[in-house]
C-alpha positions in Angstrom: -42.5 144.1 66.9 -42.7 140.6 65.4 -46.2 139.6 64.5 -48.2 137.4 66.9 -51.4 135.6 65.9 -54.4 135.2 68.1 -53.7 131.6 68.9 -50.3 132.5 70.3 -51.9 135.4 72.3 -54.7 133.4 73.9 -52.3 130.6 74.7 -49.8 132.9 76.4 -52.5 134.7 78.4 -54.9 131.8 79.1 -57.6 133.9 77.4 -60.8 133.2 75.6 -62.1 134.8 72.4 -64.2 134.2 69.3 -61.6 136.0 67.1 -60.1 134.0 64.3 -56.9 132.2 65.5 -54.9 133.2 62.4 -55.5 136.9 62.8 -52.3 138.8 63.6 -51.2 141.9 65.5 -47.9 143.8 65.3 -48.4 146.5 67.9 -49.4 146.5 71.6 -50.6 149.6 73.5 -52.4 150.3 76.8 -53.0 154.0 76.3 -55.9 154.7 74.0 -54.4 158.0 72.9 -51.6 156.1 71.2 -54.0 154.3 68.8 -53.8 157.1 66.2 -50.0 157.2 66.4 -49.9 153.6 65.0 -52.6 153.9 62.3 -50.8 151.6 59.9 -50.4 148.8 62.5 -52.5 145.9 63.6 -53.0 147.0 67.2 -53.8 145.0 70.3 -55.2 147.3 73.0 -55.1 146.3 76.7 -57.8 147.9 78.8 -56.1 148.6 82.1 -57.8 149.7 85.3 -56.0 152.9 86.3 -56.0 155.0 89.4 -58.2 157.6 87.8 -59.7 156.0 84.6 -60.6 152.6 83.4 -59.3 151.5 80.0 -62.5 149.6 79.4 -64.3 152.9 78.9 -62.2 153.5 75.8 -62.6 150.1 74.1 -65.3 151.2 71.7 -63.3 154.2 70.7 -60.0 152.4 70.0 -61.7 149.7 68.0 -63.5 152.3 66.0 -60.4 154.3 65.1 -58.2 151.4 64.1 -57.3 148.9 66.9 -57.7 145.3 65.7 -58.5 143.7 69.1 -58.9 144.6 72.7 -58.0 142.6 75.8 -60.6 143.0 78.6 -61.6 141.5 81.9 -65.3 142.2 81.5 -67.7 143.2 78.7 -67.5 146.9 78.0 -70.8 148.9 78.6 -70.7 150.3 75.1 -71.6 148.2 72.1 -68.6 146.6 70.4 -68.0 143.7 68.0 -67.4 140.8 70.4 -65.1 139.0 67.9 -62.6 141.8 68.5 -62.5 141.2 72.3 -60.1 138.9 74.1 -61.2 138.0 77.6 -58.9 137.5 80.6 -59.2 137.4 84.4 -56.8 140.3 84.9 -55.6 142.6 82.1 -52.3 143.6 83.9 -51.4 140.0 84.5 -52.3 139.1 81.0 -50.1 141.9 79.7 -47.2 140.6 81.8 -47.8 137.1 80.5 -47.8 138.2 76.9 -44.6 140.2 77.5 -42.9 137.1 79.0 -44.1 135.0 76.1 -42.9 137.5 73.5 -39.4 137.9 75.1 -39.0 134.1 75.0 -39.2 134.3 71.2 -35.7 135.8 71.2 -32.7 133.7 72.1 -30.5 136.6 73.2 -28.8 137.6 76.5 -31.0 139.6 78.8 -29.6 142.1 81.3 -31.9 143.4 84.1 -31.0 146.4 86.3 -32.6 147.7 89.5 -31.7 149.9 92.4 -33.1 152.8 94.6 -31.3 155.4 92.5 -29.1 155.3 89.4 -30.7 152.4 87.6 -31.7 154.5 84.6 -28.3 156.0 84.0 -26.7 152.6 84.7 -29.0 151.1 82.0 -27.9 153.8 79.6 -24.2 153.3 80.3 -24.5 149.5 79.8 -26.5 149.9 76.6 -24.1 152.5 75.2 -21.1 150.3 75.9 -22.6 147.1 74.5 -23.8 149.1 71.4 -20.2 149.4 70.4 -20.2 145.7 69.3 -23.9 144.6 69.4 -27.3 145.7 68.3 -28.9 146.5 71.7 -32.5 146.9 72.7 -32.9 149.0 75.8 -35.8 150.0 78.0 -37.3 153.2 76.7 -37.4 156.1 79.1 -38.8 155.0 82.4 -40.8 152.0 81.1 -39.7 149.8 84.0 -43.0 148.9 85.8 -45.4 146.0 85.7 -47.2 147.8 82.9 -44.3 149.7 81.3 -41.7 146.8 81.0 -43.8 144.6 78.7 -44.6 147.6 76.5 -40.9 148.2 75.9 -40.3 144.4 75.5 -42.7 144.5 72.5 -40.2 146.8 70.7 -37.8 143.9 70.4 -37.2 142.5 66.9 -35.0 140.1 65.1 -32.2 142.6 64.6 -31.5 142.9 68.4 -28.7 140.8 69.9 -28.9 141.9 73.5 -31.7 143.3 75.7 -30.9 145.8 78.5 -33.9 146.2 80.7 -34.7 148.4 83.8 -36.8 147.0 86.6 -38.6 149.5 88.9 -40.9 149.0 91.9 -42.8 150.8 94.6 -44.7 147.8 96.0 -43.7 144.5 97.3 -43.7 141.7 94.8 -43.2 143.8 91.7 -39.5 143.0 91.2 -40.3 139.3 91.6 -42.9 139.5 88.9 -40.6 141.5 86.6 -37.7 139.2 87.2 -39.8 136.2 86.3 -40.9 138.0 83.2 -37.4 138.7 82.0 -35.5 135.7 83.3 -32.2 137.7 83.1 -28.8 136.3 82.3 -27.2 139.2 84.2 -28.8 141.0 87.1 -27.6 144.3 88.6 -28.5 146.1 91.9 -27.0 149.6 91.8 -27.7 150.5 95.4 -30.2 150.4 98.3 -31.6 153.6 99.8 -34.7 155.1 101.4 -37.2 155.2 98.6 -40.9 154.3 98.3 -41.0 153.8 102.0 -44.7 154.6 102.0 -45.1 151.0 100.6 -41.8 149.3 101.2 -41.8 150.4 104.9 -38.1 150.5 105.8 -34.6 150.2 104.4 -34.7 146.5 105.0 -38.0 146.4 103.1 -36.4 148.2 100.1 -33.6 145.6 100.2 -36.0 142.7 100.4 -37.9 144.0 97.3 -34.8 144.9 95.3 -33.1 141.6 96.2 -35.9 139.7 94.5 -34.0 140.3 91.2 -31.3 138.0 92.6 -33.6 135.6 94.5 -35.8 134.9 91.5 -33.1 134.8 88.9 -31.7 131.4 87.8 -28.8 130.0 89.8 -26.4 130.6 86.9 -27.4 134.2 86.5 -24.4 136.5 86.9 -25.3 138.8 89.8 -23.5 142.2 90.0 -23.9 144.5 93.0 -22.6 147.7 94.5 -20.2 146.6 97.2 -21.4 149.3 99.6 -24.8 147.6 100.0 -24.5 146.3 103.6 -27.2 143.6 103.1 -25.1 141.9 100.4 -21.7 141.8 102.2 -22.0 138.0 102.7 -22.2 137.4 99.0 -18.8 139.0 98.3 -16.5 136.3 96.8 -19.4 133.9 96.2 -19.7 132.1 92.8 -21.9 134.0 90.4 -21.8 137.2 92.5 -19.6 140.1 91.6 -19.2 143.3 93.6 -17.7 146.7 92.7 -16.8 149.7 94.8 -14.0 151.6 96.5 -12.9 149.0 99.0 -10.3 146.3 98.4 -12.6 143.5 99.3 -14.6 144.0 96.0 -14.1 142.0 92.9 -13.6 145.3 90.9 -12.0 148.2 92.7 -12.5 151.8 91.7 -9.6 154.1 92.5 -8.1 157.6 92.0 -11.2 159.4 90.9 -10.3 162.9 89.6 -12.5 165.6 88.1 -11.0 167.4 85.1 -13.3 170.1 83.5 -16.6 168.3 82.8 -15.4 164.7 83.0 -14.3 162.2 85.7 -11.2 160.2 85.3 -10.8 157.0 87.3 -9.0 153.7 87.5 -10.7 150.2 87.6 -8.3 147.4 88.6 -5.4 149.6 87.2 -7.2 150.4 83.9 -8.0 154.0 83.2 -11.4 155.2 82.1 -13.4 158.4 82.0 -17.0 159.6 81.7 -18.2 163.0 80.4 -20.3 163.8 83.4 -20.3 166.4 86.3 -21.8 164.1 88.9 -19.4 162.2 91.1 -21.8 159.3 92.0 -22.2 158.5 88.3 -18.7 157.0 88.3 -20.1 154.1 90.3 -23.2 154.0 88.0 -20.8 153.5 85.1 -19.0 150.5 86.6 -21.5 147.8 85.7 -21.1 148.8 82.1 -17.4 148.0 82.3 -18.0 144.7 84.1 -20.6 143.7 81.5 -18.6 145.0 78.6 -15.7 142.8 79.6 -18.0 139.8 80.0 -19.1 140.3 76.4 -15.5 140.5 75.3 -15.4 144.2 74.3 -12.0 145.8 74.2 -10.9 148.6 76.5 -11.2 151.0 73.6 -14.8 149.9 72.8 -15.8 150.2 76.5 -14.3 153.6 76.8 -16.0 154.7 73.6 -19.4 153.7 75.0 -18.7 155.4 78.4 -17.9 158.6 76.6 -21.4 158.8 75.3 -23.4 161.1 77.6 -26.5 159.1 78.8 -29.8 160.6 77.8 -31.9 160.8 81.0 -34.2 163.7 80.9 -34.7 165.8 84.1 -32.0 163.8 85.9 -29.1 166.1 86.9 -29.7 167.9 83.6 -27.6 171.1 83.1 -29.3 174.2 81.7 -28.0 177.7 81.4 -29.5 181.2 81.7 -26.6 183.1 79.9 -28.0 186.6 80.5 -28.1 186.0 84.3 -25.0 183.7 84.3 -27.1 181.0 86.1 -26.3 177.3 85.8 -29.5 175.4 86.6 -29.3 171.7 87.6 -32.6 170.2 86.8 -33.2 166.9 88.8 -37.0 166.8 88.9 -37.7 163.2 88.0 -37.3 161.6 91.4 -36.2 162.4 94.9 -35.4 160.5 98.1 -32.9 161.1 100.9 -30.1 159.3 99.0 -30.4 161.1 95.7 -31.1 164.5 97.4 -27.9 164.2 99.4 -25.9 163.3 96.3 -27.4 166.2 94.4 -26.5 168.6 97.2 -22.9 167.3 97.4 -22.7 167.9 93.6 -23.9 171.5 94.1 -21.5 172.2 96.9 -18.5 171.1 94.7 -19.4 173.6 91.9 -17.1 176.7 91.5 -20.0 179.2 91.4 -19.9 182.1 93.8 -23.5 181.7 94.7 -25.3 178.5 95.3 -29.1 178.2 95.5 -31.5 175.3 96.1 -35.2 175.0 95.1 -36.3 171.8 96.7 -39.8 170.2 96.5 -41.4 167.2 98.3 -39.7 163.8 98.5 -42.8 161.6 98.0 -43.6 158.0 99.2 -41.3 158.1 102.2 -43.9 156.7 104.7 -44.3 157.5 108.3 -40.8 159.1 108.7 -41.4 161.4 105.8 -41.3 164.6 108.0 -38.0 163.5 109.6 -36.4 162.8 106.2 -37.4 166.3 105.1 -36.2 167.9 108.3 -32.8 166.1 108.0 -32.3 167.4 104.5 -33.2 170.9 105.7 -30.5 170.6 108.4 -28.0 169.5 105.7 -28.8 172.5 103.5 -28.4 175.0 106.4 -25.0 173.5 107.2 -23.9 174.1 103.7 -24.3 177.9 104.1 -26.0 178.5 100.7 -27.0 181.9 99.3 -30.7 181.0 99.1 -32.9 178.0 100.0 -36.5 177.8 98.7 -39.0 175.0 99.3 -42.0 174.1 97.2 -44.9 171.7 98.2 -46.8 170.5 101.2 -44.0 168.2 102.7 -41.3 170.7 101.7 -42.3 173.0 104.5 -40.5 170.6 106.8 -37.2 171.7 105.3 -37.9 174.8 107.3 -36.5 177.2 104.8 -37.5 180.9 105.1 -38.9 181.1 101.6 -41.7 178.6 100.8 -44.2 178.2 97.9 -47.2 175.9 97.9 -46.8 174.7 94.4 -44.8 175.1 91.1 -47.5 177.4 89.9 -47.3 179.5 93.0 -43.6 179.9 92.5 -44.1 180.9 88.8 -46.7 183.5 89.8 -44.7 185.2 92.6 -41.1 184.7 91.8 -38.9 187.6 90.7 -35.5 186.7 89.2 -34.1 189.8 90.8 -33.8 188.0 94.0 -31.1 185.7 92.6 -27.6 187.1 92.0 -25.5 186.5 89.0 -22.9 183.7 88.8 -25.3 181.3 90.6 -25.7 177.5 90.5 -29.3 176.6 91.2 -30.3 173.1 92.1 -34.0 172.3 91.3 -35.0 168.9 92.8 -38.1 167.1 93.9 -40.2 164.0 93.2 -41.9 163.8 89.9 -45.3 164.4 91.3 -44.4 168.0 92.3 -43.8 168.9 88.7 -40.9 171.2 89.3 -40.0 171.0 85.6 -42.7 173.7 85.2 -40.4 176.3 86.8 -37.4 175.5 84.6 -38.6 177.7 81.7 -39.1 180.5 84.1 -35.6 180.2 85.4 -33.9 179.6 82.0 -35.7 182.4 80.2 
């Protein structure tokens, strides 16, 4: 992180403080536990009101163990040196404002990516391709929220030539805020599907929220979208809009997809590419990287070299093996909605294993139709004729599988690996809140 002084910080956030204006910071955190990880840094701590804890309760502690200053929206109850406090009306909005200010210090292209599913792996493909020619900063992990995105922005430094940033949401207005923070030169929507319906209400609501990345980008922003998104069909062929997909009416057409061993071969406007990946729908997730690579004048060889790097996205269609049992375990425990669940099941069905098994948990934040979405997935699973179907969680009971566990811990306590045959492909999928990653060690070992 480049150093910022107090004068810059209070100006960016419209804040007040008695701290000396020439004092500097070179690290920003919002989790008090990270303070000791940056003991050699001049830390600025943001006290955020969380769902379960209030960051203001930790201000005294972080200042005592090394933080230089704390951003607060009220005076902490514990005694602290007031010269180390920076006062704002809202600490989250202040964090966003500082993130936007910091990003403006860099005159580099900014690429913003959103979508119901696939945005993280698309981000990785784009960054991997561009890294063949440029020094790229990419969003770390899943830091794509109102709080997470500015934290990853602060990792930018003068060596970076391009920023590739992921924008996530589960409430109306968040993509608007993130887009205004980033002000992207290129914006990407990977797809629109039933996700976060508890807050976004409907498929149309999901689109309205995701489309804010286009709506609040500048007119000259290059806007890339998956041509299957029905709500964006009217933009095909428009200036500054660029669609991709399987149909001939797209600007970039994907053809002749073929799976060979553990890679997919495909043609893009008569150019041949491949990705080392077992998941069919990741072909489309790789396409924005080709479009953007060409826009930044990478050669076909450079683009292909970047695509050949396997994206590192933990707990997303991650393949693990139990060699003694001859089990292939597909761990997809990071997120789940009807779109990603259907894609994962299609992937499982295409595998050559003699026995196919699913362990499915709740799909969270699907709103009033949550039961129906689970019932529909249950019907799909039964039509597949799998060897075993197991459900875990409160909502998962609506899959109506014969075998059900109340939680991951319940599964671990009661499961016997003797019930699964050898030569089995086992899909483990649920929303992150169900914590199905806990059962992976039991299955692998």
